[in-house]
C-alpha positions in Angstrom: -72.5 -38.8 71.6 -71.3 -37.2 68.5 -69.3 -34.5 70.6 -65.0 -34.0 71.3 -64.4 -32.5 74.1 -61.1 -30.4 75.1 -59.8 -30.2 78.7 -58.7 -26.5 79.6 -55.2 -26.8 81.4 -53.6 -24.3 79.6 -53.7 -21.5 82.5 -50.8 -20.3 84.5 -52.5 -21.8 88.5 -51.1 -18.5 89.7 -53.5 -18.7 92.9 -52.0 -21.7 93.9 -48.6 -21.2 93.2 -48.2 -22.3 89.9 -47.3 -25.2 88.2 -50.3 -27.8 87.0 -53.3 -28.2 89.0 -54.8 -31.3 86.9 -51.1 -32.6 88.1 -51.9 -32.4 92.0 -52.9 -35.3 94.2 -56.9 -35.6 95.1 -57.4 -38.6 96.8 -53.9 -39.7 96.4 -54.6 -39.6 92.6 -54.3 -36.5 89.9 -57.0 -34.0 89.9 -56.6 -35.0 86.1 -57.3 -38.9 86.5 -60.5 -37.5 88.1 -61.3 -35.5 85.4 -61.0 -37.4 82.6 -62.4 -40.5 84.3 -65.7 -38.4 84.1 -65.9 -36.8 80.8 -64.5 -39.1 78.6 -67.5 -41.7 78.8 -69.5 -38.7 77.5 -67.2 -37.8 74.2 -66.4 -39.4 70.8 -63.3 -37.9 70.9 -60.9 -36.2 74.1 -57.6 -33.9 74.2 -56.5 -31.5 76.5 -55.0 -28.2 76.0 -51.8 -27.4 77.7 -48.4 -25.5 77.3 -44.7 -26.4 77.5 -43.8 -29.7 77.9 -46.7 -32.4 76.6 -44.8 -35.4 77.7 -45.5 -34.4 81.3 -49.3 -35.7 80.6 -48.6 -38.9 78.2 -49.9 -41.4 81.2 -53.0 -40.2 79.7 -52.8 -40.7 76.5 -54.3 -37.7 75.3 -53.6 -35.4 71.9 -52.1 -32.1 74.2 -53.1 -29.2 72.5 -51.2 -26.1 72.7 -52.7 -22.5 72.6 -52.8 -21.1 69.0 -52.5 -17.4 70.3 -49.3 -16.5 72.5 -48.8 -14.9 76.3 -51.7 -17.0 77.9 -54.7 -15.0 76.8 -56.7 -16.9 78.9 -59.4 -19.9 78.8 -60.5 -18.8 75.0 -57.6 -19.7 73.7 -58.1 -23.1 75.5 -61.5 -23.2 73.3 -60.2 -21.8 70.0 -57.4 -24.5 70.3 -60.0 -27.0 70.9 -62.2 -25.9 67.8 -59.3 -26.2 65.7 -58.3 -29.5 66.6 -61.7 -30.4 66.0 -61.4 -29.2 62.9 -58.3 -30.2 61.9 -58.6 -33.6 63.1 -61.8 -34.7 63.0 -63.7 -34.3 60.0 -67.5 -33.6 60.4 -67.4 -32.8 63.9 -69.4 -30.5 64.8 -69.1 -29.2 68.2 -66.8 -29.5 71.2 -67.3 -29.7 75.1 -64.9 -27.7 77.3 -64.6 -28.4 80.7 -61.1 -27.2 83.3 -58.2 -29.5 84.0 -59.8 -28.7 87.6 -63.0 -29.8 87.8 -63.0 -33.8 89.7 -66.5 -33.7 90.2 -67.9 -33.2 87.0 -71.5 -34.3 86.0 -71.8 -37.7 84.4 -74.6 -36.2 82.2 -72.8 -32.6 81.1 -72.5 -33.6 77.9 -75.9 -35.1 77.1 -77.8 -32.1 78.7 -75.8 -29.5 77.5 -76.3 -31.2 74.1 -80.2 -31.5 74.9 -80.4 -27.5 76.2 -79.0 -25.8 73.0 -81.1 -28.0 70.3 -84.1 -27.3 72.7 -84.2 -23.5 72.0 -81.6 -23.5 68.9 -78.8 -21.5 70.3 -75.1 -21.5 69.4 -73.6 -22.0 73.0 -75.0 -23.9 75.7 -73.4 -23.3 79.3 -73.5 -25.0 82.3 -75.0 -23.4 85.8 -75.0 -24.2 89.7 -76.1 -22.9 92.4 -77.4 -19.9 91.2 -73.8 -19.1 88.9 -72.8 -19.7 85.6 -69.7 -21.4 84.8 -69.2 -20.3 80.9 -66.3 -22.4 80.3 -67.7 -25.6 80.8 -69.9 -25.3 77.7 -70.9 -27.1 74.4 -69.6 -24.8 71.0 -70.0 -24.9 67.7 -66.8 -25.4 65.6 -68.7 -23.1 62.7 -67.9 -20.5 65.5 -63.8 -21.1 65.0 -63.1 -17.9 63.4 -65.3 -15.6 65.0 -63.6 -16.4 68.4 -59.8 -16.0 66.2 -60.6 -13.0 65.4 -61.9 -11.4 69.0 -58.5 -13.1 70.4 -56.3 -11.4 68.1 -57.7 -7.8 67.9 -57.6 -5.4 71.0 -60.6 -5.9 72.6 -61.5 -8.1 76.2 -60.8 -11.6 76.0 -63.2 -12.7 78.5 -65.4 -15.8 78.1 -68.2 -13.8 79.1 -67.6 -10.9 76.6 -67.3 -13.9 73.8 -70.8 -15.6 75.1 -72.8 -12.7 75.3 -72.6 -12.0 71.7 -74.8 -15.1 71.2 -77.8 -16.6 72.1 -76.8 -18.9 74.8 -78.9 -21.7 76.4 -77.9 -22.3 80.4 -78.1 -25.3 82.2 -78.5 -25.5 85.7 -77.0 -28.6 87.6 -77.6 -29.4 91.6 -75.1 -29.0 94.3 -76.3 -32.3 96.2 -74.2 -34.0 97.6 -71.7 -31.7 95.8 -70.8 -28.5 93.8 -69.8 -30.8 89.9 -68.4 -27.7 88.8 -66.0 -27.1 92.4 -62.9 -26.3 91.4 -59.2 -25.8 92.9 -58.0 -22.2 92.6 -56.2 -22.1 96.2 -55.3 -24.4 98.6 -58.2 -24.3 100.2 -60.3 -25.7 97.4 -58.2 -28.6 97.4 -58.9 -29.3 101.1 -62.6 -29.4 100.7 -62.5 -31.2 97.4 -60.4 -33.7 99.6 -63.9 -33.6 102.0 -66.0 -34.3 98.9 -64.0 -37.0 97.7 -63.9 -38.9 101.1 -67.7 -38.1 101.9 -67.9 -39.8 98.2 -65.9 -43.0 98.6 -68.3 -44.0 102.4 -71.4 -43.2 100.1 -70.0 -45.6 97.3 -68.9 -48.5 100.3 -71.9 -47.8 102.2 -73.7 -49.0 98.9 -72.2 -51.7 98.3 -72.1 -52.9 101.3 -76.2 -52.6 101.1 -76.4 -54.1 97.8 -74.3 -57.6 99.4 -76.2 -58.6 102.6 
């Protein structure tokens, strides 16, 4: 896919006690490991949106892009960071996909389905949904929207993803939630506990499949 991606990890994680949620452990590995493993094969380039010292993420070998707007204005700033990065570092790149850094079960066909849905209806944006709920930070964005987004973030208007998305033609792509909601994210300790259960079930299912193939 000729699409670049950016993992959004610039939030303050207040609901889980602060710090970097993507560095919390899930099934013995950082959550970011799971996110990268799921999304990287679907993209032609990948970067991480995070603020502060970028060296804490150096083991993943990704460009680390800080918010271009100060004072942590939210995920829209991360989306803008991705657009700016694509325009400056990836000549000819027309689209980016954004995913949160705390969603370890992302679909392995996420990018393909977002692109197909966007193209089918000539939309400006495509976003993911599951269980009857949309997930606007999991989306496909045209970099031609960069300056419109920058203008929104530098005025006194609301800095909400839903408000920005509502200005454009949007394709919504629903994903199944069996055996796990692919957009389950880690906002609280309870969410991490649920993710551990999901991850353990996935490991057991994979082991069972391997045993059946070898028998």
